[in-house]
Every structure is written in structure tokens, then in C-alpha cells.
C-alpha positions as CSV (number, residue, x, y, z in Angstrom):
1,M,0.0,0.0,0.0
2,A,2.8,2.4,0.9
3,S,4.7,1.9,-2.3
4,G,1.5,2.2,-4.3
5,I,0.8,5.6,-2.7
6,A,4.4,6.6,-3.3
7,V,4.3,5.7,-7.0
8,K,1.0,7.5,-7.7
9,T,2.0,10.6,-5.7
10,I,5.4,10.9,-7.3
11,R,4.0,10.6,-10.8
12,D,1.2,13.1,-10.1
13,Y,3.5,15.6,-8.4
14,V,6.1,15.6,-11.2
15,E,3.4,15.9,-13.9
16,S,1.8,18.8,-12.1
17,M,5.0,20.7,-11.3
18,L,7.1,19.8,-14.4
19,S,6.3,23.1,-16.3
20,S,7.6,25.1,-13.3
21,I,11.2,24.1,-13.6
22,G,11.7,25.6,-17.0
23,N,15.2,25.7,-18.5
24,E,16.9,26.7,-15.3
25,G,17.3,23.2,-13.9
26,G,15.5,22.4,-10.7
27,A,14.9,18.7,-11.5
28,P,16.7,17.4,-8.4
29,E,14.6,19.7,-6.2
30,L,11.4,18.6,-8.0
31,L,12.1,14.9,-7.5
32,A,13.1,15.4,-3.9
33,G,9.8,17.4,-3.4
34,A,7.9,14.5,-5.0
35,L,9.3,12.0,-2.5
36,E,8.5,14.3,0.4
37,E,5.0,14.7,-0.9
38,A,4.7,10.9,-1.0
39,N,6.0,10.8,2.6
40,T,3.2,13.2,3.6
41,R,0.5,11.2,1.8
42,I,1.7,7.9,3.5
43,I,1.7,9.6,6.9
44,E,-1.8,10.9,6.3
45,Y,-3.0,7.4,5.3
46,V,-1.6,5.9,8.4
47,A,-3.1,8.6,10.6
48,S,-6.5,7.9,9.3
49,R,-6.1,4.1,9.5
50,P,-4.4,3.1,12.7
51,E,-4.4,-0.6,11.7
52,S,-1.8,0.3,9.0
53,R,0.7,1.7,11.5
54,G,4.3,0.7,10.7
55,M,3.9,0.7,6.9
56,G,6.4,2.5,4.8
57,S,8.4,2.4,1.6
58,T,11.8,3.2,0.2
59,G,11.9,5.0,-3.1
60,V,14.1,6.0,-6.0
61,C,13.0,8.0,-9.1
62,A,14.6,9.7,-12.1
63,L,13.6,12.5,-14.4
64,I,15.3,12.6,-17.8
65,A,15.4,15.4,-20.3
66,P,18.5,14.6,-22.4
67,P,21.2,15.4,-21.8
68,D,20.1,16.4,-18.3
69,A,18.8,14.0,-15.7
70,A,18.2,13.9,-12.0
71,V,17.8,11.1,-9.5
72,A,16.3,11.3,-6.0
73,W,15.9,8.7,-3.3
74,V,15.0,7.7,0.2
75,G,16.1,4.5,1.9
76,D,18.1,1.8,0.3
77,S,16.6,1.7,-3.2
78,R,19.4,2.6,-5.5
79,A,20.4,4.2,-8.8
80,Y,23.4,3.2,-10.8
81,L,25.0,4.8,-13.9
82,M,27.0,2.8,-16.4
83,D,29.3,5.1,-18.3
84,G,31.2,3.1,-20.9
85,P,32.6,0.1,-19.0
86,N,32.3,1.7,-15.6
87,L,29.4,1.2,-13.2
88,R,29.0,3.6,-10.3
89,Q,26.3,3.9,-7.6
90,L,24.7,7.4,-7.8
91,T,22.8,7.0,-4.5
92,R,24.0,6.5,-0.9
93,D,22.0,4.1,1.1
94,H,20.1,5.5,4.1
95,S,20.9,2.4,6.2
96,L,22.6,1.4,9.4
97,V,25.2,-0.7,7.6
98,Q,26.1,2.2,5.2
99,R,26.7,4.4,8.2
100,L,28.9,1.7,9.8
101,V,30.9,1.5,6.5
102,E,31.2,5.3,6.4
103,I,32.7,5.5,10.0
104,G,35.0,2.6,9.3
105,Q,33.4,0.0,11.6
106,I,32.8,-2.5,8.9
107,S,33.8,-3.0,5.3
108,A,31.5,-2.8,2.3
109,E,31.9,-6.5,1.9
110,E,30.9,-7.2,5.5
111,A,27.9,-4.9,5.0
112,R,26.4,-7.4,2.4
113,T,26.0,-10.1,5.1
114,H,25.7,-8.0,8.2
115,E,22.9,-9.1,10.6
116,H,21.4,-5.6,10.5
117,K,21.7,-5.1,6.7
118,N,17.9,-4.5,6.4
119,V,17.8,-1.7,8.9
120,I,17.1,1.5,7.1
121,T,17.5,5.0,8.7
122,R,15.1,6.9,6.4
123,S,12.0,5.8,4.5
124,L,8.7,7.2,3.3
125,G,6.2,7.2,6.1
126,A,8.7,6.2,8.8
127,R,7.8,9.0,11.2
128,Q,4.5,10.3,12.4
129,S,5.4,13.8,11.1
130,G,8.2,15.7,9.4
131,P,10.3,15.1,6.3
132,A,11.6,11.8,5.1
133,G,15.0,13.3,4.3
134,A,15.1,12.7,0.5
135,E,18.3,13.4,-1.3
136,A,18.8,14.2,-5.0
137,V,21.6,14.5,-7.6
138,A,21.8,16.0,-11.0
139,L,23.8,14.4,-13.8
140,K,24.5,14.7,-17.5
141,L,23.8,11.7,-19.8
142,K,25.5,11.0,-23.1
143,R,24.9,8.5,-25.8
144,G,25.5,5.0,-24.6
145,D,25.1,5.7,-20.9
146,K,22.9,3.2,-19.0
147,L,20.9,4.3,-16.0
148,M,19.4,1.7,-13.6
149,L,17.0,2.2,-10.7
150,C,16.3,-0.7,-8.4
151,S,15.0,-1.9,-5.0
152,D,17.1,-3.8,-2.5
153,G,15.4,-7.0,-3.7
154,L,17.9,-6.8,-6.6
155,T,21.1,-5.7,-4.8
156,A,20.6,-8.2,-1.9
157,H,21.3,-11.0,-4.4
158,V,23.2,-9.4,-7.3
159,E,26.5,-7.9,-6.7
160,D,27.7,-4.7,-8.5
161,H,30.1,-6.6,-10.8
162,Q,27.2,-8.8,-11.9
163,I,25.0,-5.8,-12.6
164,Q,27.8,-4.3,-14.7
165,E,28.3,-7.5,-16.7
166,I,24.6,-7.8,-17.4
167,L,24.1,-4.2,-18.4
168,A,27.2,-4.4,-20.6
169,R,26.0,-7.3,-22.7
170,H,22.6,-5.9,-23.6
171,R,21.5,-3.4,-26.2
172,D,17.9,-3.5,-25.1
173,P,16.9,-2.1,-21.7
174,F,14.0,-4.4,-21.3
175,E,16.2,-7.5,-21.8
176,A,18.7,-6.1,-19.4
177,A,16.1,-5.6,-16.7
178,R,14.6,-9.0,-17.3
179,E,18.0,-10.7,-16.9
180,L,18.7,-8.7,-13.7
181,I,15.4,-9.9,-12.2
182,V,16.2,-13.5,-13.2
183,A,19.6,-13.1,-11.5
184,A,18.1,-11.8,-8.3
185,N,15.6,-14.7,-8.2
186,T,18.3,-17.2,-8.9
187,G,20.4,-15.7,-6.1
188,G,17.6,-16.2,-3.6
189,G,14.7,-13.8,-4.5
190,T,13.9,-13.1,-0.8
191,D,12.3,-9.7,-1.4
192,N,10.3,-7.8,-4.0
193,I,12.5,-7.0,-7.0
194,T,12.0,-3.8,-8.9
195,V,14.3,-2.8,-11.8
196,V,14.1,0.1,-14.3
197,V,16.7,0.4,-17.0
198,V,17.1,3.4,-19.3
199,F,19.6,3.5,-22.2
200,A,20.6,7.0,-23.4
201,S,20.6,7.3,-27.2
């Protein structure tokens, strides 16, 4: 329910506000605002239905107007950019293990199997009031770049080097997304798997 509210709210918010950003940029702020609006809507839903207390969602979204693009996120849903042969994570997980990695208590490899790897520090609807803490980045896309958005259902079972290999061998974004989902299911498939792949042309 929370993710459904988020998807609809983000889409409606972006469509209603898109004309206001003009040619001056502002796409990162627009997307972050869309996530915060989704957070508000989820909080309102929970407030009116006490039985739904505790529900929430992570989120990642992108707005692309070539060559400009923006990505915004809350939680541990991710965005990756493949630029030539190089794959890099555009987002930074809002999670306990990411924080432990940043302060040097555990390695990135240890984070993958840490007992608290599913503990997130920000999400849509996590609090009874206040912002979710969405972050956003702007980027430039060029011909051949590959942008991927995903939930942690993918990254829990498919490592970055596997993502890179799969994206590299496909010329069709749908086929790339489908193979990524198959890889996640083959690796365990313990959570919902969402993957969006965009190839810049």
C-alpha cells in the first residue's frame, strides 16, 4: 500500500510541477519534493487508518530530459550509472550498515552479510510527522550511458560486478532488466524485485 501511494504521488506531483522548472534546472529539487509529498501522503493514510501503523516504503526516481537527468531517493533503493565500461552507484543508502561503513566499523563486503543489513534509517512514512530526508543529484547523460534504478530486492542478491556484466552485454533495456530480475531470483529472491533500466541514445 505504501509503495502504491508513493508511485502515484510521485507521478502526479512531477506531472503537475514539471512546467515550473523551465530551463533553469531544478529537476533534483522537483524529485526530492515529489518524494517528500509521497511521505506526507503515507503519513496521512496511516493517521486515518491506525491498523496500517508501521507501513512505509523506500523510493528512488529519475527525471530525464536529455542530456540532463536527476535522481532522488529515500532509503536503500538505488540508482546506478554505467558510463562506458564503468558502473557507479549514484545514490547513498540510508541504512545502518552504510553508516557503519562510512565510519569505518565494517567493510563494504561485510555490509552485504551483516545481521542488520535490512535496517534503514530513512523511509517514506517512517515518522508520524516531518520530512523523510530525501536526497537528489543532477547528472548529464551522453549517448551510450545506461541508468538503472532498483529496489534492494535486486542488490541483496546481485553484486555490482554482476550488474555491470549484465548491463554491458545488452543493447535493449527491457532485456537487461529481465536478466537482472532473473539473476536476483536465482540468487535467492527473498524480497520484491523492482528494476528500471534506461539506455541513453
